[in-house]
DRENPA-3360 file (N, C-alpha, C; in nm, 2 decimals, always signed):
BEGIN
1 = MAFTITQL = +1.09/+4.03/-13.43/+1.25/+4.05/-13.44/+1.26/+4.10/-13.31 ~ +1.39/+4.02/-13.25/+1.43/+4.05/-13.11/+1.49/+4.17/-13.09 ~ +1.46/+4.24/-12.99/+1.56/+4.36/-12.95/+1.69/+4.34/-12.93 ~ +1.77/+4.45/-12.96/+1.92/+4.45/-12.95/+1.94/+4.51/-12.79 ~ +2.05/+4.51/-12.77/+2.10/+4.56/-12.62/+2.08/+4.72/-12.63 ~ +2.12/+4.79/-12.74/+2.10/+4.91/-12.75/+1.95/+4.95/-12.76 ~ +1.85/+4.87/-12.82/+1.71/+4.93/-12.85/+1.66/+4.89/-12.69 ~ +1.70/+4.81/-12.62/+1.64/+4.77/-12.47/+1.70/+4.89/-12.40;
9 = FKLSVKYL = +1.79/+4.93/-12.39/+1.86/+5.04/-12.31/+1.79/+5.16/-12.34 ~ +1.77/+5.21/-12.47/+1.68/+5.32/-12.50/+1.53/+5.31/-12.45 ~ +1.47/+5.19/-12.46/+1.35/+5.18/-12.42/+1.32/+5.20/-12.27 ~ +1.44/+5.15/-12.19/+1.42/+5.14/-12.04/+1.45/+5.29/-12.00 ~ +1.53/+5.36/-12.07/+1.57/+5.51/-12.05/+1.46/+5.59/-12.08 ~ +1.37/+5.55/-12.17/+1.25/+5.63/-12.24/+1.13/+5.61/-12.12 ~ +1.11/+5.51/-12.07/+1.01/+5.49/-11.98/+1.03/+5.48/-11.82 ~ +1.17/+5.50/-11.79/+1.20/+5.51/-11.66/+1.14/+5.63/-11.58;
17 = PAITAIIT = +1.13/+5.76/-11.65/+1.06/+5.87/-11.56/+0.90/+5.84/-11.52 ~ +0.83/+5.76/-11.64/+0.68/+5.72/-11.59/+0.69/+5.63/-11.49 ~ +0.78/+5.52/-11.48/+0.77/+5.42/-11.39/+0.80/+5.49/-11.23 ~ +0.92/+5.57/-11.25/+0.96/+5.66/-11.13/+0.84/+5.72/-11.06 ~ +0.77/+5.81/-11.15/+0.64/+5.89/-11.11/+0.56/+5.80/-11.04 ~ +0.51/+5.68/-11.10/+0.42/+5.59/-11.05/+0.45/+5.56/-10.89 ~ +0.57/+5.52/-10.89/+0.60/+5.46/-10.77/+0.64/+5.59/-10.67 ~ +0.67/+5.70/-10.71/+0.68/+5.82/-10.61/+0.56/+5.88/-10.57;
25 = VIPLPVKA = +0.44/+5.88/-10.67/+0.33/+5.92/-10.63/+0.24/+5.84/-10.56 ~ +0.26/+5.72/-10.57/+0.15/+5.61/-10.50/+0.25/+5.54/-10.40 ~ +0.21/+5.55/-10.27/+0.29/+5.46/-10.17/+0.26/+5.34/-10.17 ~ +0.38/+5.26/-10.16/+0.36/+5.11/-10.18/+0.37/+5.06/-10.03 ~ +0.30/+4.93/-9.99/+0.29/+4.87/-9.88/+0.43/+4.87/-9.83 ~ +0.44/+4.87/-9.69/+0.59/+4.84/-9.63/+0.57/+4.72/-9.53 ~ +0.66/+4.70/-9.46/+0.66/+4.59/-9.36/+0.55/+4.62/-9.26 ~ +0.47/+4.54/-9.22/+0.36/+4.56/-9.15/+0.38/+4.60/-9.01;
33 = ATFFINER = +0.32/+4.72/-8.97/+0.32/+4.75/-8.82/+0.17/+4.75/-8.79 ~ +0.18/+4.71/-8.65/+0.04/+4.70/-8.58/+0.04/+4.80/-8.46 ~ -0.08/+4.88/-8.45/-0.08/+4.97/-8.36/-0.22/+4.97/-8.29 ~ -0.22/+5.05/-8.17/-0.34/+5.06/-8.10/-0.45/+5.17/-8.14 ~ -0.58/+5.15/-8.15/-0.68/+5.25/-8.18/-0.78/+5.26/-8.07 ~ -0.80/+5.39/-8.02/-0.88/+5.38/-7.88/-1.01/+5.46/-7.94 ~ -1.04/+5.49/-8.05/-1.15/+5.55/-8.09/-1.22/+5.48/-8.22 ~ -1.36/+5.45/-8.22/-1.41/+5.37/-8.32/-1.40/+5.44/-8.44;
41 = DALGGNDE = -1.42/+5.59/-8.45/-1.42/+5.66/-8.56/-1.27/+5.66/-8.64 ~ -1.18/+5.67/-8.53/-1.03/+5.66/-8.57/-0.98/+5.53/-8.63 ~ -1.06/+5.41/-8.61/-1.04/+5.29/-8.69/-1.08/+5.30/-8.81 ~ -1.19/+5.36/-8.85/-1.22/+5.36/-8.99/-1.27/+5.26/-9.07 ~ -1.36/+5.16/-8.96/-1.40/+5.02/-9.04/-1.49/+5.06/-9.15 ~ -1.50/+4.96/-9.23/-1.60/+4.95/-9.34/-1.67/+4.83/-9.34 ~ -1.69/+4.76/-9.23/-1.76/+4.65/-9.19/-1.77/+4.65/-9.06 ~ -1.90/+4.56/-9.02/-1.92/+4.54/-8.87/-2.01/+4.42/-8.85;
49 = VDWGSLGK = -1.99/+4.39/-8.72/-2.08/+4.27/-8.67/-2.18/+4.34/-8.56 ~ -2.32/+4.32/-8.56/-2.40/+4.38/-8.48/-2.47/+4.25/-8.41 ~ -2.44/+4.24/-8.28/-2.48/+4.10/-8.23/-2.62/+4.09/-8.22 ~ -2.71/+4.20/-8.24/-2.85/+4.19/-8.26/-2.88/+4.10/-8.37 ~ -2.78/+4.09/-8.47/-2.82/+4.02/-8.60/-2.84/+3.86/-8.58 ~ -2.78/+3.83/-8.47/-2.79/+3.67/-8.41/-2.94/+3.65/-8.42 ~ -3.03/+3.75/-8.38/-3.18/+3.72/-8.36/-3.20/+3.65/-8.23 ~ -3.11/+3.67/-8.13/-3.12/+3.60/-7.99/-3.10/+3.70/-7.89;
57 = VFNPSAPD = -3.19/+3.75/-7.83/-3.18/+3.86/-7.75/-3.24/+3.85/-7.60 ~ -3.17/+3.83/-7.48/-3.22/+3.81/-7.37/-3.31/+3.92/-7.31 ~ -3.44/+3.90/-7.29/-3.50/+4.00/-7.22/-3.54/+3.98/-7.06 ~ -3.49/+4.06/-6.99/-3.48/+4.04/-6.83/-3.62/+4.03/-6.78 ~ -3.72/+4.10/-6.87/-3.86/+4.13/-6.79/-3.93/+3.99/-6.84 ~ -3.89/+3.91/-6.93/-3.94/+3.77/-6.97/-3.86/+3.71/-7.02 ~ -3.75/+3.63/-6.90/-3.65/+3.55/-6.94/-3.70/+3.44/-7.02 ~ -3.59/+3.42/-7.13/-3.63/+3.30/-7.23/-3.50/+3.24/-7.24;
65 = FSVFLPNS = -3.48/+3.12/-7.16/-3.33/+3.05/-7.16/-3.29/+3.00/-7.30 ~ -3.38/+2.98/-7.40/-3.35/+2.94/-7.53/-3.25/+3.03/-7.60 ~ -3.26/+3.14/-7.56/-3.18/+3.25/-7.62/-3.03/+3.22/-7.58 ~ -3.00/+3.17/-7.48/-2.87/+3.16/-7.45/-2.77/+3.10/-7.56 ~ -2.64/+3.15/-7.54/-2.58/+3.09/-7.66/-2.45/+3.00/-7.60 ~ -2.43/+2.93/-7.70/-2.29/+2.82/-7.68/-2.18/+2.91/-7.65 ~ -2.08/+2.87/-7.59/-1.94/+2.93/-7.59/-1.87/+2.97/-7.71 ~ -1.90/+2.87/-7.80/-1.85/+2.90/-7.94/-1.95/+2.89/-8.02;
73 = FSVTSQGG = -1.97/+3.01/-8.14/-2.04/+3.02/-8.23/-2.00/+3.09/-8.36 ~ -2.07/+3.10/-8.46/-2.02/+3.15/-8.56/-2.13/+3.27/-8.61 ~ -2.07/+3.38/-8.67/-2.17/+3.49/-8.70/-2.09/+3.54/-8.83 ~ -2.19/+3.62/-8.92/-2.15/+3.67/-9.04/-2.16/+3.82/-9.04 ~ -2.06/+3.90/-9.07/-2.05/+4.03/-9.06/-2.17/+4.11/-9.19 ~ -2.18/+4.24/-9.17/-2.26/+4.29/-9.28/-2.21/+4.29/-9.41 ~ -2.09/+4.28/-9.44/-2.04/+4.27/-9.54/-1.99/+4.12/-9.58 ~ -2.04/+4.01/-9.52/-2.01/+3.89/-9.56/-1.91/+3.82/-9.51;
81 = LGLDVNIA = -1.84/+3.87/-9.42/-1.71/+3.80/-9.36/-1.76/+3.70/-9.24 ~ -1.68/+3.61/-9.24/-1.72/+3.50/-9.14/-1.65/+3.52/-9.00 ~ -1.70/+3.51/-8.89/-1.62/+3.51/-8.78/-1.66/+3.40/-8.69 ~ -1.57/+3.38/-8.61/-1.57/+3.26/-8.51/-1.54/+3.31/-8.37 ~ -1.64/+3.29/-8.28/-1.62/+3.36/-8.16/-1.64/+3.25/-8.05 ~ -1.54/+3.27/-7.94/-1.51/+3.15/-7.86/-1.50/+3.22/-7.73 ~ -1.61/+3.21/-7.62/-1.59/+3.27/-7.49/-1.56/+3.15/-7.42 ~ -1.42/+3.17/-7.32/-1.37/+3.07/-7.24/-1.48/+3.06/-7.12;
89 = PTNNPQIT = -1.53/+2.90/-7.13/-1.63/+2.86/-7.03/-1.57/+2.91/-6.86 ~ -1.67/+2.92/-6.78/-1.65/+2.96/-6.65/-1.64/+2.82/-6.56 ~ -1.57/+2.83/-6.45/-1.57/+2.70/-6.36/-1.66/+2.71/-6.27 ~ -1.76/+2.82/-6.26/-1.86/+2.85/-6.16/-1.99/+2.78/-6.24 ~ -2.04/+2.68/-6.18/-2.17/+2.63/-6.24/-2.30/+2.71/-6.24 ~ -2.28/+2.80/-6.13/-2.41/+2.89/-6.12/-2.41/+3.00/-6.22 ~ -2.33/+3.02/-6.31/-2.30/+3.12/-6.39/-2.38/+3.09/-6.53 ~ -2.45/+3.17/-6.60/-2.53/+3.15/-6.71/-2.44/+3.12/-6.80;
97 = PPFIFKTL = -2.47/+3.07/-6.94/-2.40/+3.05/-7.07/-2.39/+3.21/-7.12 ~ -2.32/+3.24/-7.20/-2.31/+3.37/-7.28/-2.45/+3.41/-7.33 ~ -2.47/+3.54/-7.34/-2.60/+3.59/-7.39/-2.61/+3.75/-7.47 ~ -2.70/+3.77/-7.54/-2.70/+3.89/-7.58/-2.82/+3.98/-7.51 ~ -2.80/+4.10/-7.50/-2.90/+4.18/-7.44/-2.89/+4.33/-7.51 ~ -3.01/+4.40/-7.49/-3.03/+4.54/-7.56/-3.00/+4.62/-7.41 ~ -2.90/+4.71/-7.42/-2.89/+4.79/-7.30/-3.01/+4.90/-7.31 ~ -3.07/+4.92/-7.20/-3.19/+5.03/-7.19/-3.21/+5.04/-7.06;
105 = PPPGIRTN = -3.28/+5.15/-7.03/-3.33/+5.19/-6.88/-3.41/+5.11/-6.81 ~ -3.43/+5.09/-6.69/-3.51/+5.00/-6.60/-3.64/+5.00/-6.68 ~ -3.71/+4.88/-6.69/-3.68/+4.75/-6.65/-3.57/+4.69/-6.76 ~ -3.51/+4.75/-6.83/-3.38/+4.69/-6.91/-3.28/+4.69/-6.84 ~ -3.17/+4.66/-6.91/-3.02/+4.64/-6.83/-2.95/+4.76/-6.87 ~ -2.90/+4.85/-6.76/-2.84/+4.96/-6.78/-2.68/+4.93/-6.79 ~ -2.61/+5.00/-6.87/-2.47/+4.99/-6.85/-2.42/+5.11/-6.90 ~ -2.26/+5.12/-6.94/-2.22/+5.24/-6.99/-2.19/+5.23/-7.12;
113 = FAQGDFIL = -2.27/+5.15/-7.22/-2.27/+5.16/-7.33/-2.35/+5.24/-7.40 ~ -2.39/+5.28/-7.52/-2.52/+5.35/-7.57/-2.62/+5.29/-7.55 ~ -2.74/+5.37/-7.52/-2.87/+5.33/-7.52/-2.90/+5.25/-7.64 ~ -2.96/+5.13/-7.63/-2.99/+5.06/-7.76/-2.89/+4.98/-7.82 ~ -2.77/+4.96/-7.76/-2.66/+4.89/-7.83/-2.70/+4.74/-7.78 ~ -2.66/+4.65/-7.88/-2.68/+4.51/-7.85/-2.55/+4.47/-7.78 ~ -2.54/+4.39/-7.67/-2.41/+4.34/-7.62/-2.40/+4.21/-7.59 ~ -2.28/+4.16/-7.63/-2.26/+4.01/-7.63/-2.18/+4.02/-7.48;
121 = FGGINPTG = -2.24/+3.93/-7.39/-2.20/+3.94/-7.24/-2.17/+3.78/-7.21 ~ -2.05/+3.77/-7.15/-2.01/+3.63/-7.11/-2.11/+3.54/-7.01 ~ -2.18/+3.60/-6.93/-2.29/+3.53/-6.85/-2.26/+3.60/-6.70 ~ -2.36/+3.53/-6.63/-2.37/+3.62/-6.51/-2.44/+3.51/-6.40 ~ -2.42/+3.52/-6.26/-2.48/+3.43/-6.18/-2.65/+3.50/-6.13 ~ -2.74/+3.42/-6.19/-2.87/+3.49/-6.17/-2.91/+3.51/-6.04 ~ -2.86/+3.43/-5.94/-2.92/+3.46/-5.80/-2.90/+3.58/-5.75 ~ -2.80/+3.67/-5.81/-2.76/+3.78/-5.77/-2.78/+3.90/-5.85;
129 = FQPLPPGA = -2.86/+3.87/-6.00/-2.90/+3.94/-6.08/-3.04/+3.99/-6.09 ~ -3.04/+4.14/-6.10/-3.18/+4.20/-6.12/-3.16/+4.33/-6.18 ~ -3.25/+4.36/-6.27/-3.22/+4.52/-6.33/-3.24/+4.61/-6.20 ~ -3.13/+4.69/-6.21/-3.14/+4.80/-6.09/-3.20/+4.92/-6.11 ~ -3.26/+5.00/-6.03/-3.33/+5.11/-6.06/-3.21/+5.22/-6.03 ~ -3.22/+5.34/-6.09/-3.13/+5.45/-6.09/-3.07/+5.49/-5.94 ~ -2.95/+5.47/-5.93/-2.90/+5.53/-5.80/-2.87/+5.40/-5.70 ~ -2.92/+5.29/-5.74/-2.89/+5.15/-5.68/-2.74/+5.13/-5.66;
137 = PDPRTQGN = -2.69/+5.08/-5.55/-2.55/+5.03/-5.56/-2.52/+4.90/-5.65 ~ -2.40/+4.88/-5.69/-2.36/+4.77/-5.77/-2.36/+4.66/-5.68 ~ -2.44/+4.54/-5.71/-2.43/+4.44/-5.62/-2.29/+4.34/-5.62 ~ -2.19/+4.37/-5.73/-2.11/+4.32/-5.77/-2.12/+4.16/-5.77 ~ -2.22/+4.13/-5.85/-2.24/+4.01/-5.89/-2.15/+3.91/-5.98 ~ -2.12/+3.79/-5.94/-2.01/+3.73/-6.01/-2.07/+3.69/-6.15 ~ -1.98/+3.69/-6.24/-2.00/+3.65/-6.40/-1.87/+3.59/-6.47 ~ -1.90/+3.58/-6.59/-1.77/+3.50/-6.68/-1.69/+3.63/-6.73;
145 = GGPFSISF = -1.59/+3.64/-6.71/-1.50/+3.75/-6.75/-1.43/+3.71/-6.89 ~ -1.46/+3.59/-6.94/-1.40/+3.56/-7.05/-1.25/+3.47/-7.05 ~ -1.16/+3.50/-7.13/-1.17/+3.59/-7.24/-1.24/+3.56/-7.35 ~ -1.27/+3.67/-7.46/-1.33/+3.64/-7.57/-1.24/+3.64/-7.69 ~ -1.27/+3.52/-7.77/-1.17/+3.53/-7.89/-1.25/+3.54/-8.02 ~ -1.21/+3.64/-8.11/-1.28/+3.66/-8.21/-1.17/+3.62/-8.34 ~ -1.20/+3.52/-8.42/-1.13/+3.48/-8.53/-1.20/+3.51/-8.66 ~ -1.14/+3.58/-8.76/-1.19/+3.61/-8.88/-1.15/+3.51/-9.00;
153 = AQPVFGAG = -1.25/+3.49/-9.07/-1.24/+3.37/-9.18/-1.12/+3.42/-9.28 ~ -1.11/+3.53/-9.31/-1.00/+3.60/-9.38/-0.93/+3.70/-9.29 ~ -0.78/+3.71/-9.30/-0.75/+3.84/-9.24/-0.77/+3.96/-9.26 ~ -0.79/+4.05/-9.16/-0.83/+4.19/-9.20/-0.70/+4.31/-9.14 ~ -0.73/+4.41/-9.20/-0.64/+4.53/-9.16/-0.66/+4.57/-9.01 ~ -0.79/+4.55/-8.96/-0.80/+4.59/-8.82/-0.95/+4.57/-8.77 ~ -0.96/+4.60/-8.65/-1.09/+4.55/-8.57/-1.09/+4.60/-8.45 ~ -1.21/+4.63/-8.38/-1.21/+4.66/-8.24/-1.37/+4.69/-8.21;
161 = TQIAVDIS = -1.38/+4.69/-8.06/-1.50/+4.71/-8.01/-1.51/+4.78/-7.88 ~ -1.62/+4.83/-7.83/-1.62/+4.87/-7.71/-1.61/+4.80/-7.59 ~ -1.55/+4.79/-7.48/-1.56/+4.68/-7.39/-1.58/+4.71/-7.25 ~ -1.66/+4.67/-7.18/-1.71/+4.70/-7.01/-1.70/+4.56/-6.93 ~ -1.66/+4.58/-6.82/-1.68/+4.47/-6.73/-1.79/+4.51/-6.62 ~ -1.86/+4.40/-6.58/-1.97/+4.41/-6.49/-1.94/+4.44/-6.35 ~ -1.87/+4.54/-6.35/-1.85/+4.62/-6.20/-1.84/+4.73/-6.19 ~ -1.90/+4.81/-6.12/-1.88/+4.98/-6.11/-1.79/+5.00/-6.00;
169 = SLEVETFI = -1.76/+5.11/-6.00/-1.67/+5.16/-5.89/-1.54/+5.09/-5.87 ~ -1.49/+5.04/-5.94/-1.37/+4.98/-5.94/-1.29/+4.97/-6.08 ~ -1.18/+5.04/-6.07/-1.10/+5.05/-6.19/-1.04/+4.91/-6.23 ~ -1.05/+4.88/-6.36/-1.00/+4.75/-6.42/-0.93/+4.76/-6.55 ~ -0.84/+4.67/-6.55/-0.77/+4.69/-6.68/-0.81/+4.60/-6.80 ~ -0.87/+4.63/-6.91/-0.90/+4.55/-7.02/-0.79/+4.55/-7.12 ~ -0.79/+4.42/-7.19/-0.69/+4.38/-7.28/-0.72/+4.36/-7.42 ~ -0.65/+4.38/-7.52/-0.67/+4.34/-7.64/-0.54/+4.30/-7.71;
177 = NAFDSSNN = -0.55/+4.16/-7.76/-0.42/+4.09/-7.82/-0.46/+4.05/-7.95 ~ -0.36/+4.07/-8.06/-0.38/+4.05/-8.20/-0.31/+3.95/-8.26 ~ -0.36/+3.86/-8.30/-0.28/+3.74/-8.37/-0.29/+3.71/-8.54 ~ -0.17/+3.68/-8.58/-0.19/+3.64/-8.73/-0.22/+3.50/-8.74 ~ -0.22/+3.46/-8.88/-0.30/+3.32/-8.90/-0.20/+3.19/-8.86 ~ -0.07/+3.25/-8.81/+0.01/+3.11/-8.77/+0.01/+3.16/-8.59 ~ -0.09/+3.23/-8.56/-0.09/+3.25/-8.40/+0.03/+3.31/-8.35 ~ +0.08/+3.40/-8.43/+0.21/+3.49/-8.39/+0.11/+3.62/-8.33;
185 = LLGSFSVL = +0.18/+3.65/-8.21/+0.13/+3.76/-8.13/+0.18/+3.92/-8.22 ~ +0.07/+3.99/-8.28/+0.11/+4.09/-8.34/+0.13/+4.21/-8.24 ~ +0.05/+4.24/-8.15/+0.04/+4.33/-8.07/-0.06/+4.29/-7.95 ~ -0.02/+4.36/-7.82/-0.08/+4.34/-7.71/-0.12/+4.49/-7.66 ~ -0.22/+4.52/-7.60/-0.26/+4.67/-7.57/-0.36/+4.66/-7.45 ~ -0.37/+4.76/-7.36/-0.46/+4.76/-7.25/-0.49/+4.91/-7.19 ~ -0.61/+4.91/-7.16/-0.64/+5.03/-7.10/-0.69/+5.02/-6.95 ~ -0.70/+5.15/-6.88/-0.77/+5.13/-6.74/-0.89/+5.20/-6.75;
193 = STSSLALD = -1.00/+5.15/-6.69/-1.13/+5.21/-6.73/-1.22/+5.16/-6.59 ~ -1.33/+5.24/-6.56/-1.43/+5.22/-6.46/-1.58/+5.21/-6.53 ~ -1.64/+5.11/-6.53/-1.77/+5.08/-6.57/-1.86/+5.16/-6.48 ~ -1.99/+5.18/-6.53/-2.11/+5.25/-6.46/-2.23/+5.20/-6.54 ~ -2.36/+5.23/-6.49/-2.48/+5.22/-6.54/-2.55/+5.35/-6.59 ~ -2.43/+5.44/-6.64/-2.49/+5.57/-6.69/-2.56/+5.58/-6.83 ~ -2.55/+5.47/-6.90/-2.60/+5.46/-7.05/-2.55/+5.59/-7.12 ~ -2.42/+5.63/-7.10/-2.35/+5.75/-7.16/-2.25/+5.70/-7.26;
201 = NSAVFLGV = -2.25/+5.57/-7.32/-2.15/+5.55/-7.41/-2.00/+5.56/-7.37 ~ -1.98/+5.56/-7.27/-1.83/+5.58/-7.20/-1.75/+5.46/-7.21 ~ -1.81/+5.35/-7.23/-1.72/+5.22/-7.23/-1.62/+5.22/-7.35 ~ -1.49/+5.19/-7.30/-1.38/+5.22/-7.38/-1.36/+5.13/-7.52 ~ -1.31/+5.20/-7.61/-1.28/+5.13/-7.71/-1.16/+5.08/-7.73 ~ -1.14/+4.95/-7.77/-1.02/+4.88/-7.79/-1.00/+4.84/-7.94 ~ -0.92/+4.88/-8.01/-0.90/+4.83/-8.15/-0.75/+4.81/-8.19 ~ -0.73/+4.73/-8.31/-0.60/+4.74/-8.35/-0.60/+4.75/-8.50;
209 = RSDTPNIS = -0.52/+4.80/-8.55/-0.50/+4.79/-8.70/-0.37/+4.77/-8.74 ~ -0.35/+4.73/-8.88/-0.22/+4.69/-8.94/-0.21/+4.75/-9.08 ~ -0.09/+4.77/-9.12/-0.04/+4.81/-9.26/-0.08/+4.72/-9.35 ~ -0.12/+4.60/-9.31/-0.14/+4.48/-9.40/-0.27/+4.40/-9.34 ~ -0.32/+4.32/-9.44/-0.43/+4.24/-9.37/-0.38/+4.12/-9.29 ~ -0.34/+4.11/-9.20/-0.28/+4.01/-9.13/-0.31/+3.97/-9.00 ~ -0.43/+4.06/-8.96/-0.49/+4.01/-8.83/-0.58/+3.91/-8.84 ~ -0.59/+3.79/-8.77/-0.67/+3.68/-8.81/-0.74/+3.66/-8.68;
217 = RLVFSSSN = -0.70/+3.71/-8.56/-0.79/+3.67/-8.45/-0.74/+3.79/-8.35 ~ -0.84/+3.82/-8.27/-0.84/+3.91/-8.14/-0.87/+3.86/-8.02 ~ -0.83/+3.89/-7.92/-0.85/+3.83/-7.79/-0.89/+3.94/-7.70 ~ -1.00/+3.94/-7.64/-1.03/+4.07/-7.55/-1.03/+3.98/-7.37 ~ -1.01/+4.05/-7.29/-1.00/+3.99/-7.17/-0.99/+4.13/-7.05 ~ -1.00/+4.10/-6.93/-1.00/+4.19/-6.82/-0.90/+4.14/-6.70 ~ -0.87/+4.22/-6.61/-0.79/+4.19/-6.50/-0.87/+4.14/-6.39 ~ -1.01/+4.14/-6.42/-1.10/+4.08/-6.32/-1.20/+4.00/-6.37;
225 = PEYGLAIN = -1.15/+3.86/-6.43/-1.24/+3.77/-6.49/-1.35/+3.72/-6.41 ~ -1.34/+3.75/-6.27/-1.46/+3.70/-6.20/-1.59/+3.78/-6.22 ~ -1.58/+3.89/-6.29/-1.70/+3.97/-6.32/-1.73/+3.96/-6.50 ~ -1.84/+3.98/-6.53/-1.88/+3.94/-6.65/-1.82/+4.06/-6.75 ~ -1.76/+4.01/-6.88/-1.71/+4.08/-6.98/-1.82/+4.12/-7.08 ~ -1.81/+4.24/-7.13/-1.93/+4.27/-7.21/-1.87/+4.36/-7.34 ~ -1.90/+4.32/-7.48/-1.86/+4.39/-7.58/-2.00/+4.43/-7.67 ~ -1.98/+4.56/-7.75/-2.10/+4.58/-7.84/-2.03/+4.54/-7.97;
233 = KVSIIATP = -2.09/+4.62/-8.08/-2.06/+4.59/-8.22/-1.92/+4.57/-8.24 ~ -1.87/+4.50/-8.31/-1.74/+4.49/-8.38/-1.73/+4.57/-8.50 ~ -1.63/+4.67/-8.51/-1.60/+4.75/-8.63/-1.47/+4.66/-8.69 ~ -1.48/+4.66/-8.81/-1.39/+4.57/-8.90/-1.34/+4.66/-9.02 ~ -1.21/+4.66/-9.06/-1.13/+4.70/-9.17/-1.13/+4.59/-9.24 ~ -1.20/+4.55/-9.36/-1.19/+4.41/-9.41/-1.15/+4.42/-9.56 ~ -1.13/+4.54/-9.62/-1.08/+4.55/-9.77/-0.97/+4.65/-9.74 ~ -0.87/+4.63/-9.88/-0.77/+4.72/-9.88/-0.79/+4.85/-9.86;
241 = EPNFTLAI = -0.70/+4.93/-9.80/-0.70/+5.09/-9.81/-0.69/+5.14/-9.94 ~ -0.75/+5.26/-9.96/-0.75/+5.31/-10.11/-0.62/+5.33/-10.17 ~ -0.51/+5.38/-10.09/-0.37/+5.38/-10.16/-0.33/+5.27/-10.22 ~ -0.34/+5.17/-10.15/-0.29/+5.03/-10.18/-0.36/+4.98/-10.29 ~ -0.51/+5.01/-10.31/-0.56/+4.96/-10.41/-0.53/+5.03/-10.55 ~ -0.51/+5.16/-10.52/-0.45/+5.21/-10.64/-0.32/+5.19/-10.70 ~ -0.24/+5.15/-10.60/-0.10/+5.11/-10.63/-0.11/+4.98/-10.72 ~ -0.21/+4.89/-10.68/-0.21/+4.77/-10.76/-0.29/+4.78/-10.90;
249 = LAFAVSGT = -0.37/+4.88/-10.88/-0.44/+4.92/-11.02/-0.34/+4.98/-11.11 ~ -0.28/+5.06/-11.07/-0.16/+5.15/-11.16/-0.08/+5.05/-11.22 ~ +0.00/+4.96/-11.13/+0.09/+4.85/-11.19/+0.03/+4.76/-11.28 ~ -0.10/+4.73/-11.24/-0.16/+4.65/-11.36/-0.19/+4.70/-11.49 ~ -0.23/+4.84/-11.48/-0.28/+4.91/-11.61/-0.12/+4.94/-11.70 ~ -0.02/+4.96/-11.59/+0.11/+5.00/-11.66/+0.16/+4.88/-11.73 ~ +0.14/+4.75/-11.67/+0.19/+4.62/-11.71/+0.10/+4.59/-11.85 ~ -0.03/+4.60/-11.86/-0.11/+4.59/-11.96/-0.06/+4.68/-12.09;
257 = VLKLRKRT = -0.02/+4.80/-12.06/+0.02/+4.91/-12.16/+0.16/+4.86/-12.21 ~ +0.24/+4.84/-12.14/+0.37/+4.78/-12.18/+0.37/+4.65/-12.27 ~ +0.27/+4.56/-12.25/+0.26/+4.45/-12.31/+0.21/+4.49/-12.45 ~ +0.11/+4.59/-12.45/+0.08/+4.62/-12.59/+0.17/+4.72/-12.68 ~ +0.25/+4.77/-12.60/+0.37/+4.86/-12.69/+0.48/+4.77/-12.72 ~ +0.50/+4.65/-12.63/+0.58/+4.55/-12.67/+0.55/+4.47/-12.80 ~ +0.42/+4.45/-12.83/+0.37/+4.41/-12.96/+0.37/+4.48/-13.06 ~ +0.36/+4.60/-13.04/+0.37/+4.71/-13.14/+0.50/+4.73/-13.17;
265 = WANNY = +0.62/+4.73/-13.08/+0.75/+4.73/-13.11/+0.78/+4.61/-13.18 ~ +0.75/+4.49/-13.16/+0.80/+4.39/-13.22/+0.75/+4.38/-13.38 ~ +0.63/+4.43/-13.38/+0.57/+4.43/-13.53/+0.64/+4.53/-13.61 ~ +0.70/+4.64/-13.55/+0.77/+4.74/-13.61/+0.92/+4.71/-13.65 ~ +0.96/+4.60/-13.57/+1.11/+4.59/-13.60/+1.12/+4.45/-13.66;
% end
């Protein structure tokens, strides 16, 4: 039997407090805001890409040029998210293709990332490159400074990485730009930093996060593209945040309950 106007009004009044309580307790998503994150822990990632997973690591003590990477390649995160990486090619024919190395004390390659990090590097002019002993001056070897573009197969809430430029004793500005699936700029941020060979994990972190999963591409670059750009693992927020998930669940459950009650009311009237 169909409800009368009076019955519908009484039902809406009866269940209005419950609906209001759900809306009050559980925050709903609002218009997206994109903001800068400068610490990996503050990003709160739940997925990541470690470049060592590609299985192609350059060893300076026994160079194998077959491990060099193309300027464009794909990789899969630990959580199964696909990423497309594009490193702008250099105009200098003496600079190598991109490659991955593990930052270690000599005879390994020292950086200001953490010891043992796998680093994605834009490339370098090998005529001036050799692992340096502690205390040796920076030879300021030319390299490929990108930019590095990372596209996500599905938009994410946020992502970021530590970044360094292959030049010490020179303050460099590094940039992160975030874009949505329509290539609209969501945010552009930068920091000033100085690289070193200290193996002290002091490489700056550049991250971006949003209130909604609308980040489809990140671009990393520097103010000195004549020197090689390097990044370590990429941290990603690839799933909805808990409050948003609870809100969806609450409304789904409430909708189911209302449908069941509607059937009950229809049978009773």
